[in-house]
N, C-alpha and C positions, 0 to 999 in steps of 0.2 A: 869373756865369752859368755854368752846366754843361749838358753834353749828356747825354742819356739815350736809351735805346731805349724807345719807347712801351709802356705796359702798359695792360691793360683798365680799370684803375682811373684812368688818365688821360684816358679818353675824353671826359667831360663838360667838363673844362678845355680839352681839345684842340678840341672842337667849339665852345666859346665863342670861341676865337680864330678859328676857320673863319667863324663867324657875323659876327664883327667886321670880316673883310676880304673876305667873300663877293662884295661888289660888284666886286672886282677878279679874280674867277674865274668866267667864263661857265659855265653849266651848274649853278650852285648858287642859282637864283633863288627856287626854291619849297621849302616844308618837305619835300615828298616827295623832291626831289633832295638836300637835306641829309640826310635819312634814309638815302638810298642811299649817300651819301657816308660817313656814319658806318659803315655796315655794311662798306664797302670798307676804311676805317682800321682796323677790328678785324681784318679778314683779314690785312692787312699787318702788324699788330702780332704776329699769330700766327706769321708767317714771319720775324720780326726784320728787317723791312723799312720800319719806321716809326720815326723819330727825331724828337727834340724838344730844343729848348734851353729850360731853366728859369732863371727868376730869382726865387728864393725859391720860393713856391707857384705863381707865374704861369708860364704857358707863353709864351715869347717868340717861338718860331718853330718850324715843323714842316715836315717832309718825308717823302715816301713815295718809295721807289725800287724797282726790280725787277731781281734778279739774272738771272732767267730771260729777260727781255726787254731787259736791259742798257740801262736808260733811268732818268732822273729823272722821276717821275711827277707830282709835286705839291711846290711850295716856297712857303711863306707865312710872313711875319714880321710881328708885331704893329707897328702905327704907332709905338707908344711905345718900340720898341727897334731902330728902323731906324738904319743908319749906325753900328751898334756891334759889327759882326762876327759876327752871329747868322747870316747866310746863309752866310757863309764857314765857320763851324764846322759847319754841317750839309753843306755841299758837300764838305768835307775827309773827313767821316765816310762819306758815301755813296761816294765815289770810292775809299776804302780797302776798300770791300766789293764793288765792282764789278770785273769782269775787264778791266783795261786793255789786253788783247790783242785785245779786240773793240771795235767802234764802240759808243759810248755816246751815246744820243739824248735830246733834251728838247725839247718845244714851248713856245714862248713867243710873245709878242706881235710883230707885224710892226714894221718900222723907222719906219713912218709913224704908229704908234699910241703915243701919249704914255705908256700903261701899260708899255711895253716898254723905255723908257729904263734903268731900274735893272736889271731881269732880264737884258737883253741885255748890259749892261756887265758883269755878274757872270759870265755864261757865257763871254764872251769873254776875261775875265781868266783863266779856267781852261783857254783853249785851244780851247774849242768854236768852230766856224765855221758860217756860214750854210749851209743846204741848201735842200730844197724848201719852197715856201709850201704850206701845208695848211689844211684846215678842221677844227676839232674843237669839239664841242658847239655847233655852228652858228655857230662864231666864226672869223674869219680868222686864222691863226696861222702862225708861222715855225718850221720845224724847224732845230735846231742839232745837230752832230755833233762829239763829241770822237773823233778818230781815234787809233788805236794810233801809238806812236812809229815813225817810218820809214815810215809808210803811203804807198803810192803814191797811194791815192785822195785823200789829204789835199792832196798838191801839186796833183792834177788839180782838185779842187773850189776850191782857192785860186785857180787860174787861171780856172776857170769864172766865179767870183764877180768877178774883175777884169774879164773880158770883158762880162759882163753890166751891170755898172756903166758901162762905157765905152759900151755900145750904148744903155743907158737914157738916159744923158746926151745923146747925140747925137740921140735921138729923143724928147727930153723933152716936145715938144708933140704927140706923136702917139698917146697912150693905148694903149700897146703891151701885149702878153702875150708872154711869152718861155718857150719850152718846151725841155726837154732830153729826148731820147728815144733809142732805139737801145742800143748795147752799153754805154754808160755807166750806164744805169738797169736794164739786164738782168744786172748784176754779171758782164759779159762783155767789159770793155774790156781790151785788151792793147796796151801801148804798143809802137810799132814796126809795128802793123798796123791798129789801130782807129781810127775816126774819133770826134770829139766832135760829135755831131748836135744841132744847135739849130734852132729854128723861131722867127721873130719875125713877129708878126702885129700890124698896126696899124690904128687907126680912120680914118686918112686916108692919102693918098698920101705917100710919102716924097719929100721935095724933091730936087732935082738937087744941091744943095750937100750935103745929108745923105748922099745915095747916094755921091758922090764920097769923102766922108770914111770911110764904112762899107766901101766896096770895098777900100780900102787899110788897113783897121784891123789886119787879122792881121799884115801886115808892120810897121806902126807899133808894135804891142805887142811884136813879136819883136825890133825895133830897141832898145827899152827894156830888154828882158830876153833878150839872145842866147843865153843858156844854157837858157832855158826850152823844154822839148822838146813843149809841148802846143799852143802857139797855131798852129802849122801843121796841128794835127789838126782844127781847127774846120771844120765844113762845114754848110751849110744855106741857107736863103732868107729874105729879108726883104721883105714885101710887105703889102698891105692884107688884112684878114681877108676882106672881100667878094670880093676877086679870088681868094683862095685857095679859098673855097667854090665860087665859080662857074667856076674855071679860065679866067678871062677875063684880057685884057691888063692890064698894070700897070707902074709902074716897079719893078723887082725888083732887089735886090742878091743875088748868088749867090756862094757860097763853095764850091769844089769841090776835088777831088783834083788836077785839072790846073791850076787857078788860079781867078781870081775875075773877075767882070765884072757889069756892069749890063745887064740883059736885060728882056724884056717879059712872060715867063711863068715860072711855077714851080708844079709840082703833085707830089703824092705818088702812088705806086703803092698798090695795096691793102694791101700788106705794110707800108708806111710809115705808112699811115693807122691800120691796126690797132694797131700799136706805139704811135703817139701817143695814141690813145684809151684804150687798155687800160693801158699802163704808163708813159706819158710822165709827166714831173713839171713842174710849174709853177715857174718860177724868178723871174718878175717879173710884176706886174699881176694881172689878173682871169682866171679859168679860163673860157674860152669854148667848151670842147669839146662842151658840150651843143648847139651850133649845127652840129656836124660830123656827117656821115652816115657811120656805121660801115659798112665794106664787108661784103657777104654773101659766102656760099660761091662764088657764080658769079664774083664780082669777083676772089677769091683764085684760082679755078681759071683764070680768063683770064690772069692775071699769071704763074701757074706754067707755063701753056702757052706763053707768050711766052718765058719764061726757058728753057724746054726747047728751043724752036726756035733760040734764040740759041746755045745749046750745041752743038746739031746743026750749025749753020751755020758758026760761027766757031771753035769749039775743035777744029779738026783738027790743030793743033799748039799747044804751050804754050811760054811764056817761061821762062828761068832766074830766076824770081821766086817769092818766097813766096806772092804773091797767086794763083799758079797752083793752089795747094792749096785755094783758096777755092771752086772749082767744085765739089769733092767735098762740101764742107760745105753749100754751096747746094742741092745735089741732096737731101742728107739733110734739110735744113729743108722743101723742098717736099714730100717723102714724109710727113713729119710733119704739115704742114698738111693734106694730102689726107686722111689718115686721122683727123684730130681736129678740123679746122677751127680750130686754134689756132697761134699764132706761138711759135716758140722761139729761144733764142740760138744762135749758130753753134757754140759749144763743146757745146751740147746734142746735137750730132749723134752723140755716143755712143749715143743712142737707136737709131739705125739699126744700129750693131754689135751691140747687145743683142738686136735683133729679127731679125738675121741677114739684112739687106735688102741688104748691100753685096757683090757678087760679088768684089771685091778688097779684103777687110777690112784687109789690111796697109797698103794705101795710105791708106785713111781713118784708120786709127790714126796713121799718119805725119802726115796733114794735121791731126789733132787736136793732136798733140804741137807741131807748129810753130806752130798758132794759139794755143796756150796760153803759148808762150814765144817770140816771134818774134824778140826781140833775141838770143837764143842761137844762132839759125839763120840770121840775115840775111846773115852773110859766110861761112857754112860751105859751101865748094865742093861737097862730096858732096851736101848738101841741094839746092843750086841746080842741080846736074846732074840730080838726080832730079826736080825741079820741071819740067825742060825735057822730061822723058819721060812726062808724064802723059796725054797726049791719049787713048790707048787705054783706060787705066782710067777716065777721065772718061766716055768714050762708052759703056763697058760699064755704068757705073753709071746713065747717062741712059737706057739701055734698060729698066732696072728702073722708072724713072720713067714711061717711056712706057707699060709695061704697067699700072702703077698708074692712069695717067690713063684708060686704057680703061675702067676700073670706073666712071668718071663721064662717059662719052661723051655721055649725053643732056644733062648740064648744059653741056658745052662746045658 
């Protein structure tokens, strides 16, 4: 068997194989869909992004990959040639063509789908790890990512996957959905500052025994892997979907910066809800976000107003802590939301500098530098002393927020 780059003259044999295995590929059920796929294959052939393995005149396996999108788009092997190294030949060639300094993605079947046994094993052999649960062609799929060597996100995602496995095992009788949201999905996670924000929603109340196990889970995992820097970063709530929607009392497991506890309520502000609905990713279970109410502008305005009042009341002095810089970034985010109605990541506060909104731009520039590389600054005496003297710059920037809020006085 030999590997070749697909040529237009191969298209009929190529499509014969596709028709033979189309039952295994959602989205190829009709002749129209097959014709559309044929046109797609020809486009990929024209870009030298279509490869096949031939056994004599027969095509034993095919693959489409995209250099621009850094992804494996389609992989299929004839039933007559499986377990003979065809898929590996295709994978080896595709990975030689893709930029290994970038994340490479592929979508395949979920763990509970018998169709996924072989492809998931193949991708895991090549170092791909589970990422978000997605829907493609009307079918529930699993995204896998091959991370660059030494990638921080690789280590973080491995830890997230372990934590999700533990939570889902503890709550195996609860029909749960688990989401990741916040900085981890906004490409804004910075070790040493950021949290790994998760939300666990169940179809029935968590039992007392389950709650006791979950509330100690961060420490349990850290004891197993004392060198892992991520377990202490997990934050979020675990409760029933109905209680989360109605904001009613429930048995809630809460993980926070200051500790963990079993409590009776847990709710999002409008910023958290907007992030969950717009950019959160599903890691386990079914996507239930269609049942959630997206915040409107008046909700966002109310939370911005509350945040502004908190700054005015409590930020009369600041601590020698990197988190003191966060007030500057929070104000920039609030200004962006007032002007656009959208949510941005904290490091996107560069927007405020570009629009000359900050009366103390050097302070905001420093806040951004610290936010982007907190581990470099966490023990820097000069930086911590600077953080302790931020009250006046923060209040000055808050005045800009106050003026901006006046433009929406009728909403407030």
